[in-house]
C-alpha positions in Angstrom: 33.4 128.8 -14.5 36.3 127.0 -12.9 38.9 124.6 -14.3 37.1 121.7 -12.5 33.8 122.7 -14.1 35.5 122.9 -17.6 37.1 119.4 -16.9 33.6 118.0 -16.0 32.0 119.5 -19.0 34.8 118.2 -21.3 34.5 114.7 -19.9 30.7 114.9 -20.4 31.1 116.2 -24.0 33.5 113.4 -25.0 31.4 110.9 -23.0 34.4 109.5 -21.2 32.7 107.7 -18.4 33.6 104.3 -17.0 30.1 102.8 -17.5 30.2 103.8 -21.2 33.7 102.4 -22.0 32.9 98.7 -22.5 36.0 98.1 -24.7 38.3 99.8 -22.2 37.3 97.4 -19.4 35.0 100.0 -18.0 37.8 102.5 -17.3 38.0 106.2 -18.3 40.1 106.8 -21.3 41.4 110.1 -20.0 42.5 110.8 -16.5 41.8 114.3 -15.0 45.4 115.5 -15.5 45.1 114.7 -19.2 41.9 116.6 -19.5 43.5 119.5 -17.7 46.4 119.4 -20.2 43.9 119.5 -23.1 42.1 122.4 -21.6 45.4 124.3 -21.0 46.4 123.6 -24.6 43.1 124.9 -25.9 43.5 128.1 -23.8 47.1 128.5 -24.9 46.0 128.1 -28.6 43.3 130.8 -28.2 45.6 133.2 -26.4 48.2 132.9 -29.2 45.8 134.5 -31.7 46.3 138.2 -32.5 45.2 140.8 -31.7 46.5 140.2 -28.2 43.6 141.6 -26.3 41.4 139.9 -23.7 43.3 136.8 -22.9 41.3 133.7 -22.1 41.4 132.1 -18.7 39.6 129.0 -17.4 38.5 131.1 -14.4 37.0 133.8 -16.6 33.2 133.8 -16.0 32.5 136.2 -18.8 34.2 134.4 -21.7 31.4 134.1 -24.4 32.8 131.1 -26.3 32.5 128.3 -23.8 31.9 125.8 -26.7 35.1 126.9 -28.4 37.2 125.9 -25.4 35.4 122.5 -25.1 35.7 121.8 -28.8 39.4 122.8 -29.0 40.2 120.7 -25.9 38.3 117.8 -27.5 40.5 118.1 -30.6 43.6 118.0 -28.4 42.2 114.9 -26.7 41.4 113.1 -29.9 44.8 113.9 -31.3 46.5 112.6 -28.1 44.3 109.5 -28.0 45.0 108.8 -31.7 48.7 108.9 -31.1 48.5 106.1 -28.6 46.0 104.1 -30.7 48.4 104.4 -33.7 51.3 103.3 -31.6 49.4 100.2 -30.6 47.8 99.5 -33.9 48.0 95.9 -35.0 46.3 93.9 -37.7 46.5 90.2 -37.5 45.4 87.8 -40.2 45.2 84.0 -39.8 43.4 81.8 -42.3 41.3 84.5 -43.8 40.2 85.9 -40.5 41.5 89.4 -39.8 41.6 91.0 -36.4 42.4 94.7 -36.0 43.5 95.8 -32.5 43.4 99.5 -31.5 42.5 101.1 -34.8 44.9 104.1 -35.2 42.5 106.0 -37.4 39.3 105.5 -35.4 39.0 109.2 -34.4 39.9 110.7 -37.8 36.4 111.3 -39.1 35.2 112.9 -35.9 38.4 114.9 -35.7 37.9 116.3 -39.2 34.3 117.2 -38.4 35.2 118.8 -35.1 38.0 120.8 -36.7 35.6 122.3 -39.2 33.2 123.2 -36.4 36.1 124.7 -34.4 37.3 126.7 -37.4 33.9 128.4 -37.6 34.0 129.2 -33.9 37.6 130.5 -34.2 36.5 132.8 -37.0 33.8 134.2 -34.8 36.3 134.5 -31.9 38.8 136.4 -34.1 36.1 138.8 -35.2 35.1 139.3 -31.5 38.8 140.0 -30.6 39.1 142.5 -33.5 35.9 144.2 -32.4 37.3 144.6 -28.9 40.5 146.0 -30.3 38.7 148.5 -32.5 36.4 149.4 -29.7 39.4 150.1 -27.5 40.7 152.6 -30.0 37.6 154.8 -30.2 38.6 156.9 -27.3 41.6 158.0 -29.3 45.3 157.5 -29.2 47.2 160.0 -27.0 50.1 161.9 -28.5 52.7 164.0 -26.6 52.3 166.6 -29.3 48.5 167.2 -28.7 49.1 169.6 -25.7 51.1 172.1 -27.8 
């Protein structure tokens, strides 16, 4: 899968399409470069996990945890979008009528749920990496003293 395909799949997963974003004046919430950033952050996060075997790449066609990359990138997107929403959060009250503009906590529930899901996938990913590491050690470890 290519980075463009991951970007398209991420946009489809978070349903960030112009025709669905009525409150955003029918504009996408995330431009392509933002989605690329979230995908890169997800890959960087996965590559930082020990053991350091089998690094993830967005061009890797054999990576078995497609959903983990999408979910982790979605978490990054929700965090980023929550930052700007919190920055622009405003509650206005006049005569008993309250108006809340750009709710800074609107993504918190889905972010918590998605983090739990990603934690399960990360646990499976870590076990997979450990299995690869163990599998790589079965052929033995060479020693300079073995030829004596």
